[in-house]
C-alpha positions in Angstrom: 14.6 19.5 23.4 16.5 16.6 21.7 16.7 12.6 23.1 19.7 12.2 24.5 19.9 8.4 24.7 17.5 5.4 24.2 17.9 2.3 26.1 15.7 -1.0 25.1 15.0 -3.6 27.8 13.1 -7.0 27.5 11.7 -8.0 31.0 9.9 -10.7 30.5 9.4 -13.1 27.0 11.4 -15.2 24.4 14.8 -13.1 24.8 16.3 -10.6 23.0 16.8 -13.0 20.5 13.1 -12.9 19.1 12.9 -9.0 19.5 12.2 -8.0 15.9 13.7 -4.7 14.7 12.0 -3.2 11.6 14.0 -1.1 9.5 12.0 2.8 10.2 9.8 3.8 6.9 8.9 7.2 6.2 6.5 8.3 8.4 2.6 8.0 6.7 2.0 11.4 4.9 -2.1 10.7 5.3 -2.3 11.3 8.9 -6.4 11.4 10.1 -7.2 13.9 12.4 -9.4 10.9 14.0 -9.3 6.8 14.3 -7.1 6.2 12.0 -8.0 3.9 8.6 -6.8 0.3 9.8 -5.1 0.5 6.4 -2.7 2.9 7.5 -1.2 0.2 10.2 0.2 -1.8 7.3 3.7 -0.6 5.4 3.9 -1.2 1.8 7.3 -3.3 1.2 9.0 -3.0 -2.3 7.1 -4.9 -5.0 10.0 -7.3 -5.5 9.9 -8.4 -1.8 8.6 -12.1 -1.0 8.1 -10.7 2.8 4.9 -9.9 4.3 4.2 -6.3 5.0 5.8 -5.1 8.0 3.3 -3.8 10.3 3.4 -0.4 11.3 5.3 0.7 14.5 2.8 2.6 16.0 2.9 4.6 19.5 -0.2 5.8 21.5 0.4 8.4 23.9 -2.6 8.8 26.1 -3.6 11.3 28.7 -6.2 13.5 29.6 -4.7 16.8 28.0 -6.3 19.1 30.4 -4.5 21.2 28.8 -1.9 19.9 26.6 1.5 21.5 26.5 4.6 21.5 24.6 5.9 19.0 26.5 3.6 16.4 25.5 4.7 17.4 21.6 8.5 17.3 22.8 7.5 13.7 24.4 6.0 12.7 21.1 8.7 13.3 19.4 11.5 12.0 21.1 9.8 8.7 21.1 9.4 8.9 17.3 12.7 9.7 16.4 14.3 7.5 19.3 12.2 4.1 18.7 12.2 5.5 14.6 8.3 4.7 15.0 6.6 5.5 12.1 3.2 7.4 13.5 2.4 8.4 17.3 -0.8 8.9 17.9 -2.4 11.0 20.4 -5.4 9.7 22.5 -7.4 12.3 24.5 -9.6 10.1 27.3 -12.9 10.3 27.5 -13.5 9.7 31.3 -10.2 9.3 33.1 -11.9 7.4 35.8 -8.2 7.9 38.1 -8.5 11.4 37.9 -12.3 12.0 37.9 -12.7 9.4 40.8 -10.9 12.1 42.9 -13.8 14.6 42.1 -11.8 17.0 40.0 -13.3 18.8 37.7 -12.5 17.8 33.8 -12.8 20.4 31.1 -15.1 18.6 28.4 -13.8 15.8 26.0 -14.8 17.9 23.1 -12.6 21.0 24.4 -10.1 19.1 25.1 -10.2 17.2 21.7 -9.6 20.3 20.0 -6.7 21.8 21.9 -5.2 18.2 20.9 -5.6 18.8 17.5 -4.5 22.6 18.0 -1.1 21.1 19.5 -0.8 18.5 17.0 -1.4 20.2 14.0 0.4 18.7 10.9 3.3 17.5 12.6 5.4 15.0 10.7 4.7 11.6 11.9 2.0 12.6 14.8 -1.8 12.2 14.4 -4.7 12.1 16.7 -7.0 9.3 17.6 -10.5 10.3 18.8 -11.4 6.6 19.8 -11.8 7.2 23.3 -13.8 10.2 23.2 -15.9 8.6 20.7 -16.3 5.2 22.4 -17.9 7.2 25.6 -18.4 6.3 28.9 -15.1 5.5 31.4 -11.7 5.1 29.4 -9.9 2.0 29.8 -6.9 1.4 27.8 -7.0 -2.3 27.8 -10.6 -1.8 25.3 -8.5 1.0 23.2 -5.5 -2.1 22.7 -7.9 -4.3 21.6 -9.6 -2.2 19.7 -6.9 -1.7 17.2 -5.7 -5.3 17.7 -9.1 -5.8 16.0 -8.9 -3.4 13.7 -5.1 -3.9 12.2 -4.1 -7.5 13.6 -0.4 -7.8 14.1 0.6 -3.8 14.6 3.4 -3.3 16.8 2.0 -0.7 19.7 4.1 1.3 21.8 2.2 2.9 24.8 4.0 5.7 26.0 4.1 6.8 29.7 6.3 9.4 32.2 8.2 7.9 34.7 5.5 9.1 36.8 3.0 7.0 35.5 5.0 3.9 35.0 5.5 3.7 39.3 1.6 3.4 38.9 0.7 1.1 36.4 -0.3 -1.6 38.5 -3.1 0.5 39.5 -4.4 0.3 35.8 -7.4 -1.3 35.1 -6.3 -4.7 33.5 -2.5 -3.7 33.5 -1.1 -6.8 32.8 -3.4 -7.1 29.9 -2.3 -3.6 28.4 1.1 -5.0 29.5 0.9 -8.5 27.1 -0.6 -6.1 24.0 2.1 -3.6 24.2 5.5 -2.3 24.7 5.5 0.0 27.6 7.5 3.2 26.7 9.0 5.1 29.7 9.7 9.0 29.2 12.4 9.8 31.5 13.3 13.5 31.7 16.7 15.0 32.5 17.8 12.7 35.9 14.7 10.8 36.5 15.2 7.5 37.8 14.3 4.7 35.3 11.0 2.8 36.7 10.4 -0.4 35.0 6.3 -0.6 35.4 4.8 -3.7 37.4 4.2 -6.5 35.0 5.8 -4.9 32.0 6.7 -7.6 29.6 8.5 -5.5 27.3 10.0 -2.0 28.1 11.6 0.7 26.0 13.2 3.7 27.9 13.6 7.0 26.5 15.9 9.6 27.8 15.2 13.5 26.7 16.2 16.5 28.0 13.4 17.6 31.0 10.9 20.0 30.3 9.6 22.6 32.5 5.9 22.4 31.8 2.9 20.4 33.3 -0.6 20.7 32.7 -1.3 21.9 36.3 1.1 24.9 35.9 -0.7 25.9 32.8 -3.8 25.8 34.5 -2.5 27.9 37.2 -0.7 30.5 35.0 -3.8 30.8 33.2 -5.6 31.5 36.7 -3.3 33.9 37.2 -3.5 35.9 34.7 -0.5 35.2 32.6 0.0 34.3 28.8 0.4 30.6 28.1 1.6 30.8 24.4 5.0 30.0 24.9 3.7 26.5 27.2 1.2 25.4 25.0 1.5 27.0 21.4 -0.5 29.5 20.1 -3.5 27.7 18.7 -3.8 25.7 22.3 -3.6 29.2 23.7 -6.4 30.9 21.5 -8.9 28.0 22.4 -7.9 28.8 26.1 -8.6 32.5 25.5 -11.9 32.0 23.4 -13.4 29.2 25.6 -12.5 30.7 28.8 -11.0 28.0 30.3 -9.0 27.5 33.6 -10.3 30.9 35.0 -9.4 33.1 32.4 -10.9 36.8 33.0 -12.1 36.2 36.1 
């Protein structure tokens, strides 16, 4: 599951000449499994350098993750490698209002967080940030971005989403401010059409091979009594079985 191509587009701003490209550094080896220490948001430069430390290039992959699956992992890796990011953090939502608002029953946040941690494990350059669950209440991405900005200052944030989410970006709470505080990264699978999110300031496109899995498909497979290890990995499959999620054993 590799990256076929990467395309960068500056939608609105001061022009491509002002788009700073930072050389890729080795991923932080001391990844925390919850809210990262603000100190990890800054790269260390050579001792003889007179330049200020470059800000970390941080990817954020938010979602309900009910459950997380190998497609999520492949997308995070594709963006990490394709854009040369220092780290990509998974951000499980506490209360994903656009999904809970339509009456759908969501697996409790602590369980989804355990599954995300099991999926990510010790994968190099990936982490898990539990701030949205710890914060509680309805989850709004703008709150998370503002919080990270307060902690880390000029960290370079790349907000990752699929093409389907990009097409609905204008429905997000304060979406214009979300776009202003981050570079939006749209992951296209296979022959999906490139979608520029409404109100985007900076957009990156990452093209990856299609992965035939979705959270809905996993839930349906579990309810049908099928083994989903090949879709979610051993750790997540174990939690699904042990916690009797999605109709296991019914």
